C-alpha positions in Angstrom: 48.5 90.9 78.1 48.3 87.4 77.4 50.1 85.0 74.9 48.7 82.4 72.6 50.1 78.8 72.9 51.7 78.9 69.5 53.5 82.2 70.1 54.7 80.9 73.5 56.2 78.1 71.8 57.8 80.3 69.0 59.3 82.8 71.6 60.5 80.0 73.9 62.4 78.6 71.0 63.9 81.7 70.1 65.0 82.7 73.7 66.7 79.0 73.9 68.4 79.7 70.6 69.8 83.1 71.8 70.4 82.5 75.6 70.0 78.7 76.2 67.5 79.6 78.8 64.8 76.9 79.1 61.1 78.0 79.4 58.9 75.0 79.9 55.0 75.1 79.5 53.7 76.7 82.6 56.0 79.8 82.5 53.6 81.8 80.2 53.0 84.2 83.2 56.5 84.9 83.2 56.9 85.6 79.5 53.9 87.9 79.5 55.1 89.9 82.6 58.5 90.3 80.8 57.2 91.2 77.4 54.4 93.5 78.4 57.2 96.3 78.8 58.6 95.4 75.4 55.3 95.9 73.8 54.9 99.1 75.2 58.4 100.3 74.4 57.7 99.4 70.7 54.2 101.0 70.8 52.3 97.8 70.3 48.9 96.9 71.4 49.5 93.2 72.6 51.9 90.4 72.7 50.7 88.9 69.3 52.2 92.0 67.6 55.6 91.8 69.3 55.8 88.1 68.3 54.8 89.0 64.7 57.7 91.5 64.6 60.1 88.7 66.1 58.7 86.3 63.3 59.8 88.9 60.8 63.3 89.1 62.4 63.1 92.7 63.6 66.6 93.1 65.4 65.6 95.5 67.8 62.7 93.8 69.0 64.7 90.6 69.3 67.4 92.2 71.4 64.6 93.8 73.5 63.0 90.6 74.2 66.3 88.8 74.9 67.3 91.4 77.4 63.8 91.3 79.1 64.2 87.5 79.5 67.9 87.5 80.7 67.7 90.3 83.1 67.6 89.0 86.7 67.2 90.3 90.1 70.7 91.6 91.5 71.8 94.0 94.5 74.9 94.7 96.4 76.6 91.9 98.5 73.5 89.8 97.5 72.8 87.0 100.0 75.9 87.9 102.1 76.9 84.4 102.7 79.0 84.0 99.4 80.8 87.4 100.1 81.6 86.4 103.8 83.1 83.0 102.2 85.0 84.9 99.6 86.8 87.3 102.0 87.2 84.8 104.8 88.0 81.7 103.2 88.4 81.7 99.4 90.6 84.6 99.0 93.1 83.2 101.6 93.1 79.9 99.9 94.0 81.2 96.5 96.5 83.7 97.5 99.2 81.3 99.1 102.7 81.3 97.5 104.6 84.2 95.6 102.2 87.2 94.8 100.6 87.4 91.4 97.3 88.4 90.0 94.2 87.1 91.5 91.2 86.6 88.5 87.7 86.5 89.3 85.0 85.9 86.9 81.5 87.4 87.8 79.5 85.3 85.3 75.9 86.6 84.5 77.0 89.8 86.0 73.6 91.6 85.2 74.1 95.3 85.8 77.5 95.0 87.8 76.8 95.1 91.6 78.3 91.6 92.3 81.4 92.6 90.4 81.8 96.1 92.1 80.8 94.3 95.5 83.8 92.0 95.2 86.2 94.7 94.0 85.1 96.8 97.2 86.0 93.7 99.4 89.1 93.3 97.5 90.4 97.0 98.1 91.5 96.6 101.8 93.0 93.3 101.2 95.1 94.5 98.4 96.2 97.4 100.5 97.4 94.9 103.1 99.1 92.6 100.7 101.4 94.5 98.5 102.6 92.8 95.5 99.4 91.0 94.7 97.3 92.5 91.9 93.5 91.6 91.0 91.1 91.8 88.2 87.3 90.9 87.9 85.8 90.0 84.7 82.2 90.5 84.4 79.9 88.7 81.4 76.4 88.9 80.7 74.5 87.9 77.6 72.5 91.1 77.7 74.2 94.0 75.8 71.9 96.4 78.1 73.1 95.1 81.2 76.9 95.1 80.2 76.4 98.7 78.9 74.9 99.7 82.4 77.7 97.8 84.3 80.2 99.8 82.3 78.7 103.3 83.5 79.1 102.2 87.2 76.4 104.7 87.9 73.5 103.7 90.2 70.2 105.3 91.4 69.3 105.9 95.1 67.0 103.1 94.9 69.5 100.8 93.5 72.2 101.8 96.2 69.6 101.3 99.0 69.5 97.7 98.1 72.2 95.9 100.2 74.8 98.7 100.3 75.8 99.5 103.9 76.0 103.3 104.6 79.7 103.5 105.5 80.6 101.6 102.3 78.6 103.9 100.1 80.4 107.0 101.6 83.8 105.6 101.2 83.4 104.1 97.8 80.9 106.1 95.8 80.6 109.8 94.7 77.3 111.6 94.0 76.7 112.2 90.3 73.6 114.5 90.1 70.9 112.1 91.5 72.8 109.1 91.1 75.8 107.6 92.5 79.1 106.6 90.6 81.4 104.0 91.8 84.8 105.5 92.7 87.8 104.7 90.2 90.0 102.5 92.3 86.9 100.1 92.5 86.2 100.5 89.0 89.9 99.7 87.9 89.6 96.1 88.8 86.5 95.3 86.7 85.9 95.1 82.9 82.5 94.0 81.5 81.9 92.1 78.3 79.0 90.2 76.5 79.2 86.5 77.1 77.0 83.3 76.6 77.6 80.9 79.2 76.5 78.0 77.0 79.5 78.8 74.7 83.2 78.6 75.3 84.4 81.8 77.4 86.0 84.3 74.9 88.2 86.8 76.6 88.0 85.3 80.1 91.5 84.5 81.4 92.5 81.5 83.6 90.4 82.3 87.0 90.8 81.6 90.5 87.3 82.0 91.5 83.9 82.0 89.5 80.8 83.4 90.9 77.9 81.9 89.1 74.9 82.4 91.2 71.2 81.6 90.5 71.9 81.0 86.8 72.1 77.2 86.4 68.3 77.1 87.4 67.3 78.5 84.2 69.0 75.7 82.1 68.1 72.2 81.1 70.5 69.4 82.2 72.4 69.2 79.0 73.0 73.1 79.0 74.1 73.1 82.8 76.7 70.3 81.8 77.8 72.6 78.9 78.0 75.7 81.3 80.1 73.7 83.8 82.5 72.3 81.1 83.1 75.7 79.8 83.9 77.1 83.3 86.1 74.1 83.9 88.3 75.0 81.1 89.0 78.4 82.6 89.1 77.7 86.2 92.4 77.0 87.7 92.7 73.5 89.4 92.3 74.2 93.2 90.0 77.2 92.3 86.6 77.9 93.5 83.1 77.9 91.8 80.4 80.0 93.9 76.8 78.8 93.0 73.3 80.1 94.3 71.6 78.8 97.5 69.3 76.3 95.8 72.0 75.1 93.1 74.4 72.1 92.9 77.0 70.9 90.5 77.2 67.4 92.1 75.3 65.6 89.5 76.5 67.4 86.6 80.4 67.6 86.7 82.4 65.3 89.1 85.5 67.5 88.7 83.6 70.1 91.2 83.8 68.9 94.8 81.6 70.6 97.3 83.4 72.7 100.1 81.7 73.2 103.4 81.9 76.9 104.0 78.9 78.0 106.2 75.8 78.7 104.3 77.7 79.7 101.1 77.5 76.9 98.1 80.9 76.5 97.0 82.8 73.9 94.9 86.4 73.4 94.4 88.1 72.4 91.0 89.7 69.0 91.8 91.7 69.4 88.5 90.1 66.1 87.3 87.9 65.9 84.0 84.0 65.8 84.1 
């Protein structure tokens, strides 16, 4: 299925308004690939018919298109290095002093694997450090992904993607053909809808924010806004974890790069942008 230039411009404007994702000319192939399944879902023969329903303001089609354009690749313990940094460096750094509650924000949490991966790593640490508590807030702009994360249920194919067998056996239980995250891991996590380009509603002051492979989809102004929103909830001295190809250096001077192996980590210095 192909999309006309006029329809491409309309859809990219709609996506930008709803999600702040910036789709420049040349990304027609991506739009066509993502909207093809939406056309089939609603029984439409081509993308022009889908766009026609968008122009009429069909809420179901609008939600489906935004979900299609904002659903990104995810897996368990994805890329490994950020999770190694979390366990070996970040967690010890934010847990000095008297015991309290550690708060972690999994921004753009998709179907929940990142948040539950962090919760799994926290289980042994919490058991060895009595008095400390932890909570993980996962947010995503896609209602479909938030609903999926809340179920905490994953297919065999999904658990095969990055989940070591001993971890699967210890922290999951079978539910028919699927796997359900066990309650202790689920208890640390909650998931809500959230738009990163807008002030973080319902996100408490955080010690660590995971925002990986998200900034690359935004233009410069939106990146600055997203980082400003994160700065308002990230405690001074807290950490921001980005994706391997991302950087905050040119966007917000209040974040200082920290050299931790191959992980891309910044520390909130406590200053303004």
